[in-house]
C-alpha atoms as one frame of an Amber mdcrd trajectory, in Angstrom:
protein
  -9.680  -9.603 -10.214 -10.715 -13.206  -9.517 -13.749 -12.169  -7.496 -14.773
  -9.665 -10.151 -14.530 -12.379 -12.826 -16.545 -14.840 -10.712 -19.219 -12.228
 -10.009 -19.458 -11.342 -13.682 -19.771 -14.977 -14.715 -22.386 -15.759 -12.076
 -24.569 -12.837 -13.078 -24.474 -13.601 -16.787 -27.396 -15.729 -18.129 -26.358
 -19.185 -19.277 -27.037 -20.231 -22.858 -29.272 -23.240 -23.548 -26.376 -25.586
 -24.537 -24.503 -24.638 -21.352 -27.534 -25.278 -19.151 -28.080 -28.670 -20.792
 -24.407 -29.543 -20.264 -24.569 -28.571 -16.585 -27.751 -30.617 -16.058 -26.135
 -33.584 -17.797 -23.060 -33.383 -15.545 -25.234 -33.171 -12.443 -27.224 -36.222
 -13.560 -24.032 -38.201 -14.197 -22.728 -37.194 -10.754 -25.918 -38.411  -9.086
 -25.832 -41.743 -10.970 -22.150 -42.204 -10.078 -22.884 -41.622  -6.371 -25.743
 -44.159  -6.475 -23.465 -46.718  -8.129 -20.760 -46.168  -5.516 -23.173 -46.599
  -2.633 -24.385 -49.924  -4.048 -20.858 -51.382  -4.121 -19.720 -52.809  -0.700
 -16.036 -52.282  -1.457 -16.692 -48.720  -2.566 -18.750 -48.025   0.570 -15.823
 -49.170   2.716 -13.474 -46.971   0.719 -15.792 -44.007   1.160 -15.969 -44.732
   4.894 -12.173 -44.745   5.166 -11.971 -41.516   3.168 -14.615 -39.976   5.438
 -12.632 -40.919   8.539  -9.467 -39.409   7.058 -11.376 -36.260   6.173 -12.586
 -35.957   9.784  -9.019 -36.442  10.985  -7.947 -33.536   8.744 -11.029 -31.453
   9.436  -9.198 -28.770  11.425  -6.582 -28.399   8.711  -9.295 -28.229   6.076
 -11.182 -25.566   8.023  -8.023 -23.443   8.239  -7.428 -23.715   4.471 -11.047
 -22.861   3.707 -10.996 -19.900   6.133  -7.776 -18.524   4.629  -9.134 -18.940
   1.103 -12.349 -17.121   1.978 -10.385 -14.359   3.742  -8.194 -13.846   0.653
 -11.240 -13.705  -1.619 -12.958 -11.181   0.662  -9.893  -8.968   1.127  -9.102
  -8.894  -2.584 -12.678  -8.052  -3.565 -13.593  -4.405  -4.268 -15.435  -4.005
  -0.905 -12.528  -5.661   0.905 -10.008  -3.376  -0.780 -12.083  -0.305   0.095
 -12.298  -1.415   3.731  -8.553  -2.123   3.943  -7.782   1.277   2.391 -10.107
   3.046   4.804  -8.544   1.286   7.784  -5.090   2.381   6.606  -5.864   6.015
   5.795  -8.273   6.737   8.664  -5.324   6.690  11.088  -3.769   9.771   9.460
  -4.340  12.875  11.620  -5.952  15.886   9.982  -3.718  18.733   8.832  -3.411
  21.217  11.704  -2.585  24.120   9.380   0.522  24.913  11.428   3.679  26.238
   9.816   6.827  24.130   9.677  10.551  24.335   9.079  10.397  22.380   5.811
   8.120  20.576   3.395   9.435  17.063   2.731   8.312  15.264  -0.455   8.873
  11.530  -0.865   9.326  10.094  -4.343   7.260   7.153  -5.597   7.725   7.133
  -9.336   6.589   9.272 -12.237   2.868   8.492 -12.020   2.611   9.847  -8.468
   4.681  12.956  -9.154   1.986  15.344 -10.387  -0.182  14.890  -7.305   2.817
  15.439  -5.031   3.789  18.622  -6.868   0.220  19.936  -6.644   0.108  19.254
  -2.887   3.511  20.874  -2.358   2.620  23.958  -4.368  -0.546  24.441  -2.281
   1.606  24.361   0.854   4.248  26.667  -0.651   1.721  29.236  -1.826   0.130
  29.209   1.639   3.621  29.966   3.041   3.511  26.986   5.336   7.308  26.500
   5.259  10.348  28.376   3.911  12.112  25.299   2.525  11.253  22.273   0.336
  13.235  19.040   0.679  12.843  16.192  -1.831  13.785  12.573  -1.087  14.072
   9.546  -3.325  16.549   8.022  -5.723  15.521   8.663  -9.316  12.737  11.047
  -8.268  14.561  13.880  -6.510  15.982  15.493  -9.642  12.633  15.375 -11.480
  10.780  16.761  -8.461  13.237  19.637  -8.164  12.814  20.452 -11.831   9.034
  20.489 -11.480   9.232  22.726  -8.400  11.451  25.202 -10.218   9.078  25.271
 -13.184   6.208  25.998 -10.803   7.976  29.013  -9.315   9.708  27.765  -6.170
  13.087  29.562  -5.978  16.133  27.300  -6.197  17.499  28.742  -2.925  14.502
  27.207  -1.127  14.969  23.677  -2.520  17.306  20.872  -1.531  17.114  17.103
  -1.192  18.804  13.732  -1.406  18.961  11.339  -4.341  20.100   8.138  -2.601
  17.182   6.586  -0.696  15.426   3.511  -2.061  13.074   2.730   0.846  10.877
   4.594   3.324  13.423   3.827   6.043  16.189   5.411   3.952  13.928   8.378
   3.106  13.638   9.076   6.813  17.266   8.332   7.723  18.835  10.419   4.945
  16.386  13.294   5.429  17.087  13.346   9.164  20.817  13.252   8.504  20.565
  16.443   6.433  17.706  18.411   8.021  18.023  17.812  11.761  21.538  19.407
  11.955  19.900  22.526  10.446  17.377  22.496  13.291  14.588  21.706  10.818
  12.624  19.473  13.163   9.006  20.254  12.305   8.181  19.083   8.793   5.116
  18.809   6.578   5.344  15.379   5.015   3.956  14.890   1.489   3.305  11.388
   0.161   0.253   9.477  -1.061  -2.376   8.581   1.532  -1.748   4.779   1.652
   1.973   5.406   2.219   1.479   8.173   4.778   0.976   6.174   7.992   4.174
   4.149   7.645   6.112   7.234   6.528   4.871   9.397   9.383   5.678   6.813
  12.056   9.147   6.252  10.590  10.009   9.959  10.438   8.678  10.544  13.961
  10.829   7.706  15.307  13.911   9.671  14.194  12.961  12.860  16.000  10.808
  14.772  13.522   7.554  16.462  14.438   5.437  15.475  11.453   2.410  17.240
   9.993   0.841  14.784   7.540  -0.288  16.210   4.202  -1.297  13.247   2.010
  -1.413  13.636  -1.740  -3.975  11.909  -3.933  -3.512   8.476  -5.453  -3.515
   8.773  -9.276  -6.991   8.152 -10.633  -5.660   6.137 -13.577  -4.318   3.308
 -11.417  -5.948  -0.021 -12.166  -7.628  -2.255  -9.587  -4.662  -4.634  -9.412
  -2.221  -1.747  -8.932  -4.278  -0.348  -6.057  -4.479  -3.797  -4.490  -0.687
  -4.183  -4.739  -0.131  -0.780  -3.114  -2.394  -1.549  -0.149  -0.973  -5.054
   0.309   2.566  -3.673   0.220   1.745  -1.062   2.846   0.289  -3.598   5.266
   3.315  -5.795   4.693   5.627  -2.818   5.179   3.959  -1.799   8.437   4.247
  -5.352   9.798   7.900  -5.533   8.741   8.730  -2.171  10.344   6.994  -3.162
  13.578   9.018  -6.391  13.771  12.237  -4.460  13.060  11.455  -1.830  15.716
  11.451   1.068  13.278   8.521   2.909  14.874  10.108   3.271  18.307  12.242
   6.242  19.312  15.790   5.841  18.020  18.851   7.714  16.834  19.746   8.760
  13.318  22.339   6.533  11.675  25.567   8.348  10.895  26.090   8.895   7.150
  27.903  11.233   4.798  25.204  12.314   2.380  25.639  15.638   0.664  22.431
  17.641   0.074  21.152  17.751  -3.486  20.873  21.410  -4.423  18.557  22.839
  -7.046  20.219  24.006 -10.245  18.927  26.420 -12.794
């Protein structure tokens, strides 16, 4: 948003009073510099300040570099590049059938796109079972699936997970004992890479099927989503959540469809 505002301001023509004010400030700055240079005590002070600045030059360069990097990455081209780098790592859908379709919740605004993606998979008979995961989202997703014609016998899920790690752990706890190892994973494209790696670390064979990001998301919301995903990936790498590991023992009961 800052870079957009700066760009907009820079491209707007300045009014005559503004231009006169800017010229006046520049003239005053030049006169002030001349006055400083003519004062011996001020010249010595400037020399000491210059030496201190050189002593801190490396630190200053780091601050300037980080500031420029933040401005570039938060600009529209930077956001597009970061999004492309994140989503280009998702393998293409192989079209293979699976044991279950797994949908991850992410709030009401993302729900319609997830339902549309899941219904395309269901109508293509890609899997005989649909599993929903996410606290606060699972019940609503099940209701939407039932309204769209998926039979209740083919739907189950869990309504406890609050994070991607818990999505994977609780889903594995319920599906792997049923020998449902190959899954088609449905979540939005920025979230897919972290989700796929997490589910695979727990023994799933994952076919990625990313859903669309809602078109009505604002620029700041998209920026927050991408920044959170990069932060999440870094956090999961440091915690070792992408390496092969065992499913944590839990006692979650599957959430069955009603109706």
